[in-house]
C-alpha positions as CSV (number, residue, x, y, z in Angstrom):
1,M,11.1,21.8,41.1
2,H,10.2,18.2,40.4
3,I,8.3,17.7,37.2
4,E,5.2,16.3,39.0
5,E,4.9,19.6,40.8
6,L,4.3,21.5,37.6
7,P,0.8,22.8,37.0
8,N,-1.5,20.4,35.1
9,E,-1.6,22.9,32.3
10,L,2.1,22.6,31.7
11,L,1.9,18.8,32.0
12,L,-0.8,18.8,29.4
13,D,1.5,20.8,27.1
14,I,4.1,18.2,27.5
15,F,1.6,15.5,26.6
16,F,0.6,17.4,23.5
17,S,4.2,17.8,22.5
18,C,4.8,14.0,22.3
19,R,5.6,12.9,18.8
20,S,4.2,9.4,18.9
21,V,1.3,7.5,20.5
22,K,3.9,5.2,22.2
23,D,5.5,8.2,23.9
24,V,2.1,9.4,25.1
25,L,1.3,6.1,26.6
26,A,4.7,5.7,28.2
27,L,4.5,9.2,29.8
28,G,0.9,8.5,31.0
29,T,2.2,5.4,32.9
30,A,5.3,7.1,34.4
31,S,3.5,7.9,37.6
32,R,0.0,7.9,39.2
33,H,-0.1,11.7,38.9
34,F,0.8,11.6,35.2
35,Y,-1.9,8.9,34.7
36,H,-4.5,11.0,36.4
37,V,-3.6,14.0,34.2
38,F,-3.6,11.9,31.0
39,S,-6.9,10.1,31.8
40,G,-8.9,13.3,32.1
41,S,-11.0,15.0,29.4
42,K,-8.0,15.6,27.2
43,K,-7.1,12.0,26.7
44,L,-8.5,11.6,23.2
45,P,-7.2,15.0,21.9
46,I,-3.7,14.1,23.2
47,L,-3.7,10.7,21.5
48,F,-5.0,12.1,18.2
49,Q,-2.5,14.9,18.3
50,S,0.4,12.5,18.7
51,A,-1.1,10.2,16.0
52,E,-1.3,13.2,13.7
53,V,2.4,13.9,14.1
54,Q,3.3,10.2,13.7
55,Y,0.9,9.1,11.0
56,G,-0.7,12.3,9.6
57,P,-2.5,13.5,7.7
58,L,-5.3,11.9,9.7
59,E,-7.9,13.7,7.7
60,D,-7.0,11.6,4.7
61,A,-6.7,8.4,6.8
62,I,-10.2,9.1,8.2
63,Q,-11.6,9.1,4.6
64,V,-10.3,5.6,4.2
65,V,-11.5,4.0,7.4
66,T,-14.9,5.6,7.3
67,Y,-15.6,4.8,3.6
68,N,-18.4,2.5,2.6
69,H,-20.3,2.0,-0.7
70,S,-23.4,3.8,0.6
71,Q,-21.9,7.2,-0.1
72,P,-19.7,8.7,-2.9
73,A,-16.0,8.3,-2.4
74,H,-15.3,12.0,-3.1
75,R,-17.6,13.2,-0.2
76,I,-15.4,14.5,2.6
77,R,-16.4,12.7,5.9
78,K,-15.9,13.8,9.5
79,A,-15.8,11.3,12.4
80,P,-16.1,11.8,16.2
81,L,-12.9,11.1,18.1
82,S,-12.9,7.6,19.7
83,L,-10.5,4.9,20.6
84,A,-12.0,2.6,18.0
85,L,-11.3,5.1,15.3
86,L,-7.8,5.7,16.7
87,H,-7.0,2.0,16.5
88,Q,-8.1,1.9,12.8
89,L,-6.0,4.9,12.0
90,I,-2.9,3.5,13.7
91,D,-3.2,0.2,11.8
92,L,-3.4,2.2,8.5
93,G,-0.6,4.4,9.5
94,K,1.7,1.5,10.4
95,S,1.2,0.2,6.8
96,A,2.0,3.6,5.4
97,A,5.1,3.7,7.6
98,K,6.4,0.5,6.0
99,W,6.2,2.1,2.6
100,I,8.4,4.9,4.0
101,E,11.1,2.3,4.6
102,I,10.7,0.7,1.2
103,Y,10.5,3.9,-0.9
104,P,14.2,5.0,-0.9
105,S,15.5,1.6,-2.1
106,R,12.9,1.5,-5.0
107,K,13.0,5.2,-5.9
108,W,16.8,5.2,-6.2
109,K,17.2,1.6,-7.3
110,D,19.5,2.4,-10.1
111,N,21.1,5.7,-9.0
112,F,21.8,4.3,-5.5
113,E,24.4,7.0,-4.8
114,D,21.4,9.4,-4.3
115,R,19.7,7.1,-1.9
116,R,18.8,8.7,1.5
117,L,16.2,8.8,4.2
118,L,13.1,10.8,3.6
119,R,12.6,14.2,5.2
120,A,9.7,14.9,7.5
121,S,7.8,16.8,4.8
122,E,8.4,13.9,2.3
123,T,7.2,11.2,4.7
124,Y,4.1,13.3,5.2
125,R,3.4,13.4,1.5
126,L,4.1,9.7,1.1
127,R,1.7,8.8,3.8
128,R,-0.9,11.1,2.2
129,A,-0.4,9.5,-1.2
130,V,-0.7,6.0,0.4
131,Y,-4.0,6.9,2.1
132,R,-5.5,8.5,-1.0
133,L,-4.5,5.6,-3.2
134,T,-6.0,3.2,-0.7
135,L,-9.2,5.1,-0.7
136,Y,-9.4,5.0,-4.5
137,T,-8.6,1.3,-4.6
138,R,-11.2,0.5,-1.9
139,A,-13.8,2.5,-3.7
140,F,-13.3,1.4,-7.3
141,H,-11.3,-1.8,-7.4
142,N,-13.9,-4.3,-6.2
143,A,-16.7,-6.5,-7.5
144,R,-19.0,-3.5,-8.0
145,Y,-16.8,-2.5,-11.0
146,P,-16.2,-5.4,-13.3
147,R,-14.1,-5.1,-16.5
148,T,-17.2,-4.3,-18.6
149,S,-17.8,-1.1,-16.6
150,R,-14.3,0.5,-16.9
151,M,-15.0,2.5,-20.0
152,Q,-18.6,3.6,-19.2
153,R,-18.8,7.3,-19.0
154,H,-20.7,7.6,-15.7
155,V,-18.2,5.3,-14.0
156,I,-15.2,7.3,-15.4
157,L,-16.9,10.5,-14.1
158,E,-17.5,8.9,-10.7
159,R,-13.8,7.9,-10.4
160,A,-12.7,11.4,-11.7
161,S,-14.8,13.1,-9.0
162,L,-12.5,11.6,-6.3
163,L,-9.4,12.8,-8.1
164,H,-10.8,16.3,-8.5
165,N,-10.5,16.6,-4.7
166,W,-6.7,16.8,-5.2
167,S,-4.3,19.1,-7.0
168,T,-2.3,17.9,-10.0
169,A,0.9,17.9,-7.8
170,E,-0.9,15.7,-5.3
171,L,-2.0,13.3,-8.0
172,A,1.7,13.2,-9.1
173,E,2.5,12.1,-5.5
174,I,0.1,9.2,-5.9
175,E,1.5,8.3,-9.2
176,D,5.0,8.3,-7.6
177,I,4.0,5.7,-5.0
178,R,2.2,3.7,-7.7
179,V,5.6,3.4,-9.5
180,V,7.1,2.0,-6.3
181,L,4.2,-0.5,-5.9
182,R,4.6,-1.6,-9.5
183,D,8.3,-2.2,-8.9
184,V,7.6,-4.3,-5.8
185,I,5.0,-6.3,-7.6
186,E,7.2,-6.9,-10.6
187,S,10.3,-7.9,-8.6
188,R,9.0,-9.6,-5.5
189,I,5.4,-10.7,-5.9
190,C,4.9,-11.5,-9.6
191,P,8.4,-11.7,-11.1
192,S,8.7,-12.2,-14.9
193,N,10.3,-15.3,-16.4
194,G,13.3,-13.2,-17.2
195,T,13.7,-12.2,-13.5
196,I,13.4,-15.8,-12.3
197,Q,16.0,-16.8,-14.9
198,R,18.4,-14.1,-13.8
199,K,18.0,-14.8,-10.1
200,F,18.3,-18.5,-10.6
201,R,21.6,-18.1,-12.6
202,K,22.9,-15.7,-9.9
203,R,22.2,-18.2,-7.1
204,F,23.3,-21.3,-9.1
205,P,25.9,-20.2,-11.6
206,D,27.3,-23.7,-12.2
207,S,23.9,-25.4,-12.7
208,D,23.1,-26.8,-16.1
209,H,19.4,-27.0,-15.3
210,Q,17.2,-25.5,-18.0
211,L,14.2,-23.7,-16.4
212,L,10.8,-24.8,-17.7
213,F,8.3,-21.9,-17.7
214,N,4.5,-22.3,-17.7
215,L,2.8,-21.2,-20.9
216,N,-0.6,-20.5,-19.2
217,I,0.5,-17.9,-16.8
218,H,-2.4,-15.5,-16.6
219,L,-4.9,-15.3,-13.7
220,N,-7.2,-18.0,-15.1
221,Y,-8.3,-19.6,-11.9
222,P,-10.9,-22.3,-11.3
223,P,-14.1,-20.9,-9.7
224,P,-13.5,-19.7,-6.1
225,P,-15.0,-21.6,-3.2
226,T,-18.5,-20.6,-2.2
227,T,-17.6,-18.8,0.9
228,A,-18.9,-15.4,2.0
229,G,-16.7,-13.2,-0.3
230,A,-16.8,-10.2,2.0
231,F,-14.9,-12.0,4.7
232,L,-12.4,-13.8,2.5
233,P,-9.4,-11.4,2.5
234,A,-9.5,-10.8,6.3
235,H,-9.9,-14.6,6.9
236,F,-7.0,-15.3,4.5
237,H,-4.7,-12.8,6.4
238,S,-5.4,-14.4,9.8
239,A,-5.3,-18.0,8.6
240,H,-2.2,-17.8,6.4
241,Q,0.3,-15.9,8.5
242,T,3.9,-17.1,8.2
243,T,6.8,-16.9,10.6
244,P,10.1,-15.2,9.6
245,S,11.8,-18.6,9.6
246,S,9.2,-20.2,7.4
247,R,9.2,-17.3,5.0
248,A,13.0,-17.5,4.7
249,A,12.8,-21.3,4.0
250,L,10.1,-20.7,1.3
251,A,12.1,-17.9,-0.3
252,I,15.1,-20.2,-0.6
253,S,13.1,-23.1,-2.0
254,K,11.6,-20.8,-4.6
255,Y,14.8,-21.1,-6.7
256,A,15.7,-24.7,-5.7
257,T,15.1,-27.6,-8.1
258,S,13.6,-30.8,-6.8
259,S,11.3,-33.6,-7.9
260,R,8.4,-31.6,-6.6
261,H,9.4,-28.0,-7.6
262,E,10.4,-26.4,-10.8
263,P,11.8,-22.8,-10.3
264,G,10.6,-21.8,-13.8
265,A,7.0,-22.4,-12.6
266,E,7.5,-19.3,-10.3
267,G,7.6,-17.0,-13.3
268,W,4.6,-15.0,-14.4
269,G,5.4,-14.6,-18.1
270,D,7.3,-12.0,-20.1
271,D,6.5,-8.8,-22.0
272,I,2.8,-8.3,-22.7
273,P,1.4,-11.2,-20.6
274,H,3.5,-10.1,-17.6
275,Y,2.4,-6.5,-18.1
276,Y,-1.3,-7.5,-17.8
277,I,-0.6,-9.6,-14.7
278,V,1.0,-6.5,-13.0
279,E,-1.9,-4.3,-14.1
280,D,-4.3,-6.8,-12.4
281,M,-2.2,-6.8,-9.2
282,L,-2.1,-3.0,-9.1
283,K,-5.8,-3.2,-8.1
284,L,-4.7,-4.3,-4.6
285,E,-4.4,-1.8,-1.8
286,P,-0.9,-0.9,-0.7
287,A,-1.4,-2.8,2.5
288,Q,-2.4,-5.9,0.5
289,V,0.7,-5.6,-1.6
290,L,2.8,-5.4,1.6
291,W,1.1,-8.5,3.0
292,L,1.9,-10.5,-0.1
293,K,5.5,-9.2,-0.1
294,E,5.9,-10.4,3.5
295,N,3.8,-13.6,3.6
296,A,3.6,-15.0,0.0
297,P,7.0,-15.8,-1.4
298,L,5.7,-18.5,-3.8
299,K,3.5,-18.0,-6.9
300,G,0.9,-20.5,-5.7
301,M,0.4,-18.5,-2.5
302,V,-0.2,-15.3,-4.5
303,Q,-2.6,-17.2,-6.8
304,A,-4.5,-18.5,-3.8
305,Y,-4.8,-15.0,-2.3
306,T,-6.1,-13.4,-5.6
307,R,-8.4,-16.3,-6.3
308,N,-10.2,-15.7,-3.0
309,L,-10.9,-12.1,-4.0
310,G,-13.5,-13.4,-6.6
311,D,-14.0,-13.5,-10.3
312,W,-14.0,-9.7,-10.8
313,F,-10.3,-9.6,-10.2
314,E,-9.4,-11.7,-13.2
315,N,-8.3,-9.9,-16.4
316,N,-9.4,-6.6,-15.0
317,G,-6.6,-4.1,-14.8
318,E,-6.3,-1.1,-12.5
319,T,-8.0,2.1,-13.5
320,F,-6.2,4.9,-11.6
321,G,-3.8,5.5,-14.4
322,Q,-6.6,5.9,-16.9
323,T,-8.5,8.2,-14.5
324,F,-5.4,10.3,-13.8
325,E,-5.0,10.8,-17.6
326,W,-8.7,11.8,-17.9
327,V,-8.4,14.4,-15.1
328,A,-5.0,15.7,-16.4
329,E,-6.6,16.2,-19.9
330,Q,-9.5,18.1,-18.3
331,R,-7.0,20.4,-16.6
332,G,-5.1,21.0,-19.8
333,E,-2.1,19.0,-18.6
334,E,0.0,16.6,-20.7
335,I,0.0,13.2,-18.9
336,G,3.3,12.3,-20.5
337,E,5.0,15.4,-19.1
338,L,3.5,14.7,-15.7
339,R,4.8,11.1,-15.6
340,E,8.2,12.3,-16.9
341,G,8.2,14.8,-14.0
342,V,7.6,12.0,-11.6
343,E,10.4,9.9,-13.1
344,G,12.8,12.8,-13.3
345,G,12.1,14.1,-9.7
346,S,10.5,17.4,-10.4
347,L,7.1,16.0,-9.3
348,G,6.1,13.4,-6.8
349,V,6.8,12.6,-3.1
350,V,10.4,13.6,-3.4
351,T,11.1,16.7,-5.6
352,E,14.4,18.3,-6.6
353,A,15.3,21.3,-4.4
């Protein structure tokens, strides 16, 4: 029997068994009959089922794309199925999928003999952690929460209300992905003076050039341009895209000495100053960190991006770590033991068998 002669109920079962949105769309265009079956009343459920398998958990992703400041972040929200919602979920899922590729090389950076691909259950937990961290960042790392508000009790309780939605093990998963984000920021986006020095010597071992590092390295920017702040990040993304060839050229020039470029100026300080720089940058969403990693190889490009976010971003470190500690203490947990568990592999996205 030819597959097109199967009852529509069985064809729908085949559609629901697809493991990616791309597979569903390919099958739906395989023939006119398949297109007719796919385009019926089950189209949206089929697409959302495949998106759940590929990018799930969609429930957590929906919390991100439906969030706005008019409602508490911890309130669980439902949304009717629509193609517009699906497009937003897929965009968010693609960003999380990139962290699945990055995670093994950062998680097992030192003990690389243990490096491996993530299992299906681990990729699910990683995507969930990325979605939840994105929701926290979107809700509490913005102009509504300047530095002066970070220790106010009602603000701490508001942040903690969101974390109370998740178990301690799930919070450890978020902490695990934050460790990876921190490593990417420290090594690729805001490298320390020591990192710049080491990479320069590795690339130019015979050079006798002495790197000159800037002393004023913190995020002390001039006032941002008077443009509608709400539209700046999206506009920046669309107006400052780089091609692979241009990114490669900029990455090479980063360590090259010339009359117009000093490699030491690419450093972001050392020790305590560098620590606070990284704390500031951890306020960015995972997708924003990815964008900077892929499109901003030079320090000036990173500074231009963060300057456009507004004055609130300056000298105003992330707050998830503080809130995680607060919630852990409420639950009778030792934050040090939890973080040691994440580092040791007993907690987090990937746990020891």
